[in-house]
C-alpha atoms as one frame of an Amber mdcrd trajectory, in Angstrom:
protein
  74.060   6.863  17.598  76.857   9.254  17.757  76.678  12.419  15.680  78.594
  15.898  15.900  75.648  16.886  13.066  72.564  19.198  14.681  69.400  18.423
  13.551  66.221  19.324  12.262  62.850  19.901  14.904  59.599  20.584  13.002
  56.852  22.904  14.170  53.755  22.309  12.698  50.616  24.777  13.706  47.150
  24.562  11.731  48.726  26.274   8.519  52.145  26.082   8.650  55.308  24.133
   9.208  59.133  25.315  10.052  61.883  24.005  11.313  65.159  24.623  13.072
  68.507  23.744  13.699  69.403  21.898  17.128  72.986  22.358  17.327  74.671
  19.703  19.318  77.508  20.059  21.850  81.160  19.839  19.499  81.369  21.211
  15.889  78.933  20.978  13.182  78.962  18.305  10.703  77.098  16.230   8.350
  74.720  13.699  10.246  75.180   9.728   9.973  72.193   9.205   7.228  74.038
  11.337   4.937  77.181   9.529   5.194  78.798   6.692   2.237  77.629   3.243
   3.861  80.538   1.026   5.641  81.284  -3.101   5.428  79.685  -4.415   8.337
  81.939  -5.020  10.954  82.324  -4.841  14.874  80.496  -3.243  17.089  82.404
   0.167  17.095  82.063   4.014  15.198  84.481   4.634  12.252  84.800   7.919
  11.829  86.713   9.764   8.605  87.620  13.331  10.094  88.672  16.316   7.547
  89.165  19.571   9.389  85.616  20.815   8.803  83.026  18.866   8.894  83.182
  15.461  11.080  81.513  12.675   9.551  80.771   9.267  12.053  79.272   6.451
  10.425  78.407   3.723  12.401  79.492  -0.142  12.344  77.142  -2.841  13.601
  78.412  -6.203  14.359  77.027  -8.930  12.520  74.687 -10.281  15.368  73.591
  -6.741  15.673  70.338  -7.779  14.215  69.755 -11.269  14.797  67.114 -11.002
  17.409  65.601  -9.030  14.910  65.528 -11.498  12.030  64.703 -13.884  14.783
  61.225 -12.115  15.892  60.553 -12.188  11.966  60.867 -15.619  11.042  58.627
 -16.620  14.041  56.269 -13.896  12.741  56.492 -15.863   9.570  55.909 -18.983
  10.823  52.877 -17.640  13.374  50.816 -16.691  10.658  51.732 -19.017   8.538
  52.891 -17.005   5.402  55.216 -18.507   2.411  57.519 -15.590   3.453  58.483
 -12.154   4.550  61.228  -9.459   4.549  62.730  -6.935   6.636  64.878  -3.993
   5.365  66.671  -0.858   6.890  68.172   1.729   5.276  70.288   5.199   5.414
  69.391   8.358   4.308  72.573   7.862   1.361  70.563   5.040  -0.083  72.946
   2.182   1.214  70.836  -0.801   3.577  71.960  -1.333   6.869  70.258  -4.466
   6.758  67.950  -6.893   5.308  66.719 -10.115   5.826  64.508 -12.135   3.457
  62.634 -15.289   4.121  60.383 -17.860   2.025  58.924 -16.065  -1.295  59.022
 -12.562  -0.307  61.707 -10.805  -1.512  62.480  -6.976  -2.439  61.167  -7.021
  -5.550  57.859  -9.078  -4.578  54.906  -7.199  -5.878  52.597  -6.857  -2.675
  49.007  -5.912  -1.625  49.300  -3.650   1.126  46.117  -2.141   2.429  46.682
   0.809   4.326  50.214   1.808   3.632  48.626   2.850   0.464  47.017   5.957
   2.215  50.618   7.643   2.988  51.166   7.871  -0.436  48.029   8.971  -1.482
  48.459  12.342   1.328  51.495  12.914  -0.565  50.110  13.017  -4.299  47.274
  15.771  -2.241  50.826  17.528  -0.926  52.147  17.957  -4.474  49.144  19.864
  -4.922  48.968  22.043  -1.910  52.550  23.115  -3.216  51.515  24.323  -6.212
  49.376  26.621  -4.618  46.370  24.686  -6.573  44.364  24.001  -2.962  44.852
  24.771   0.600  44.947  21.904   3.089  41.692  23.647   4.718  40.009  24.769
   2.197  35.892  23.853   1.556  36.262  20.129  -0.888  33.170  21.194  -1.965
  34.690  24.327  -4.242  36.024  21.054  -6.572  33.763  18.131  -5.463  30.264
  19.957  -5.336  28.079  16.976  -4.137  29.898  17.739  -0.566  27.742  21.145
  -0.756  25.642  20.801   2.026  27.671  19.514   4.350  28.247  21.906   7.112
  30.722  22.627   8.582  32.169  22.394   5.855  34.609  19.511   4.948  38.814
  20.201   4.279  41.203  18.384   2.627  42.780  17.979   5.919  40.184  16.890
   7.958  40.304  13.519   4.824  43.493  13.361   5.288  43.271  12.833   9.283
  40.271  11.035   9.857  38.607  14.425  11.166  35.917  14.551   8.765  33.121
  12.671   9.593  32.860  10.839   6.280  31.669   7.372   6.941  32.577   4.064
   5.381  30.405   2.480   2.441  30.310  -0.540   1.109  31.273   1.389  -2.870
  34.546   0.816  -1.040  35.221  -3.095  -1.456  35.370  -2.238  -5.662  33.047
  -2.994  -8.936  32.455   1.115  -8.672  34.532   3.872 -10.208  35.880   6.452
  -7.723  33.907   8.959  -8.561  30.512   7.269  -8.417  31.591   5.741  -5.387
  32.687   9.126  -4.127  29.026  10.523  -5.032  27.592   7.632  -3.087  29.771
   8.268  -0.088  28.774  12.117  -0.556  25.094  11.372  -0.127  25.419   9.133
   2.656  24.975  10.401   6.590  28.004  11.842   8.635  29.196   9.868  11.436
  29.811  13.212  13.447  30.095  17.304  12.263  33.391  17.767  10.271  36.233
  18.640  12.844  34.235  17.240  15.840  35.807  13.967  16.523  38.549  11.815
  15.350  37.659   8.229  13.959  39.596   6.206  11.175  38.534   4.853   7.765
  38.542   4.632   4.337  36.302   6.318   2.602  38.471   9.807   3.864  40.657
   8.498   1.332  38.865   7.739  -1.634  37.298  10.996  -1.177  40.816  12.781
  -1.528  41.652  10.322  -4.196  38.614  12.019  -6.548  39.769  15.112  -5.455
  43.067  14.661  -6.813  41.496  13.230  -9.887  39.529  17.250 -10.205  42.135
  18.943  -9.750  44.483  17.292 -11.680  41.989  16.846 -14.747  43.215  13.216
 -14.587  42.593   9.442 -13.345  44.093   9.392  -9.834  47.039   6.428 -10.789
  48.269   8.604 -13.419  48.341  11.470 -11.286  50.215   9.282  -8.436  52.492
   8.138 -11.262  53.196  11.671 -12.357  53.703  12.931  -9.138  54.900  10.855
  -6.840  55.849   7.055  -7.743  57.298   8.094 -11.744  59.464  11.166 -10.161
  61.063   8.652  -7.209  61.073   5.579  -9.820  58.981   3.623  -8.478  58.793
   1.238 -11.321  56.640  -1.840  -9.690  54.272   0.317  -8.288  51.033  -0.151
  -9.581  47.105   0.351  -8.798  44.301  -1.986  -9.684  41.469  -1.357 -11.093
  43.049   1.849 -12.471  42.147   3.835 -14.513  38.434   4.597 -13.284  38.833
   1.876 -10.137  42.167   2.967  -8.555  41.763   2.489  -4.944  43.183   5.527
  -3.140  43.262   4.137   0.925  44.040   0.445   0.404  44.079  -0.481  -3.049
  48.063  -0.054  -3.975  50.557  -2.781  -4.876  53.844  -2.269  -4.209  57.237
  -3.546  -3.571  59.862  -3.484  -0.727  62.116  -1.718  -3.161  59.934   1.394
  -4.191  58.621   1.808  -1.158  62.141   1.908   0.486  62.030   5.172  -2.224
  59.362   6.878  -0.829  60.798   6.535   2.431  63.892   7.792   1.770  62.316
  11.049   0.309  60.793  11.688   3.477  63.551  11.118   5.131  65.736  13.906
   2.709  62.797  15.825   3.285  61.185  15.366  -0.113  64.531  16.076  -2.127
  65.729  13.072  -4.202  68.771  13.232  -6.014  68.404  17.293  -5.642  65.188
  16.485  -7.235  62.556  18.500  -5.124  59.312  16.100  -4.800  57.573  17.700
  -1.955  58.682  20.301  -0.247  60.419  20.258   3.175  56.865  22.149   4.777
  55.202  19.452   2.916  56.710  16.980   4.218  56.859  17.963   7.607  52.875
  18.352   8.163  52.202  15.132   6.258  54.432  13.209   8.706  52.790  15.989
  12.128  50.390  14.997  14.537  47.526  16.492  13.637  44.744  15.640  15.487
  46.569  16.473  19.275  43.004  17.847  20.178  41.078  14.574  19.517  40.755
  11.530  21.787  41.873   9.572  19.681  41.910   6.857  22.609  38.549   4.928
  21.907  39.175   4.542  18.238  39.361   0.856  16.699  42.583   1.194  14.707
  44.152   3.423  17.408  43.353  -0.092  19.583  45.561  -1.831  16.657  48.962
   0.348  16.830  48.615   1.589  20.383  49.325   5.432  18.527  46.848   8.032
  19.345  48.382   9.993  17.268  48.201  10.685  13.154  49.741  12.863  10.704
  48.287  13.327   6.954  48.323   9.301   5.976  50.238   8.302   8.698  51.474
   7.832  12.381  53.419   9.756  14.283  55.178   6.235  16.150  57.237   9.126
  18.804  57.574  12.400  19.578  59.724  14.136  21.511  58.611  16.693  24.671
  57.998  19.450  22.105  55.215  16.917  19.941  57.723  17.109  16.987  57.647
  13.532  15.453  60.845  11.691  15.573  59.520   8.431  14.278  56.519   7.980
  12.028  54.492   4.920  10.087  52.488   3.995   7.439  51.149   0.551   8.402
  48.426  -1.591   6.880  46.113  -3.979   7.780  47.980  -6.598   6.402  51.157
  -6.189   8.570  53.177  -4.472   5.526  55.358  -1.705   8.719  56.603   0.988
   6.897  58.687   3.684   8.942  61.014   6.730   9.167  63.151   7.047  11.840
  64.415  11.277  11.915  66.409   9.992  14.902  68.637   7.717  13.050  68.415
   9.028  10.013  66.865   5.568   8.812  64.123   4.118   7.871  62.422   0.495
   7.471  59.916  -2.271   6.155  58.462  -5.446   7.802  57.189  -6.535   3.939
  54.709  -8.974   4.522  51.061  -9.564   3.173  49.332 -11.168   6.249  45.522
 -11.979   5.477  44.159 -12.853   9.225  42.950  -9.213   9.621  44.947  -5.948
  11.109  44.406  -6.525  14.814  46.750  -9.494  14.483  48.786  -8.381  11.534
  49.742  -5.256  12.457  50.902  -5.608  15.978  52.405  -8.955  15.230  55.211
  -6.466  12.220  54.935  -3.521  15.260  57.288  -5.708  17.167  59.829  -6.892
  14.375  59.850  -3.041  14.083  60.161  -1.750  17.374  63.319  -4.285  17.482
  64.796  -3.193  14.321  64.997   0.559  15.600  66.362  -1.121  18.752  69.209
  -2.968  17.027  69.924   0.283  14.908  70.005   2.999  17.963  72.017   0.716
  19.860
């Protein structure tokens, strides 16, 4: 994709992030993703030019996403699904391409498993933005049931799966979030906090309960007040709410709604001029937090083939400096949302595949890779 615009690169340390603008050759200008949508046409690039800046809009051939659609159809058929969907969007809110198969539409509510985690992480980051909690604060200040943990557990370690918290059977439901987290706190740790990486679900149940204490309300209400409400994700629900909302893998969401969340991340926290998250919060969420750990033997890393993890999401692609270029929030039922900062686009493979993560995630990832390649070609 050609563009005369500069681009942001985030550099994140343990405590903070900052952005610098990478200037490209030629005149500075507006990025492709912020330009108005164009009609589908020939495989050329239409350029509208004023004196300055210059905006370049990529126009795709009618067949540009043919292989993406073929792979989606194969993915749905092979898994025996009722349907599936791919949607690709620009930062201006326009749709580059979409294909719906069978019963899955943009308005279809889907159980998306661990794609929940990305949204839960964003909810917690609103409290970080507000100065209520720091990512590296000891959580026992708010959750005294963790007071005996030595070393102490931080919010960051829960969000990036380095807390040592072990998955607990209570995460399957039938117990309030508060009670489940007390059971998690009283169970043995896998390892001392901060010593290893191990992807799991109970970390994010603890985050959900932490959010409840910080916000003095139930998790689902706070998620709506702080993230899904401002983004007008009106079809998003939390089964089991108010007391048993599952903040690790329990959200039900539509492609329409999740696309609004991705668009916010693409705009680095801004939606229609309103700040939902700070730019530094978004940078922290999407940046690799576990570079110091050997993640290669982790079960979930073996599924995604992504050895990096952010806060509730996977940095799929990074540049030579370690800055995130593509980030995703895949779930074990094959729902695969991503943001591509190199092309200023986002996308979703919308399926509900209950064959297990080992089959569902790679099958969707195959479609996602082709879709991203088609956008970049």
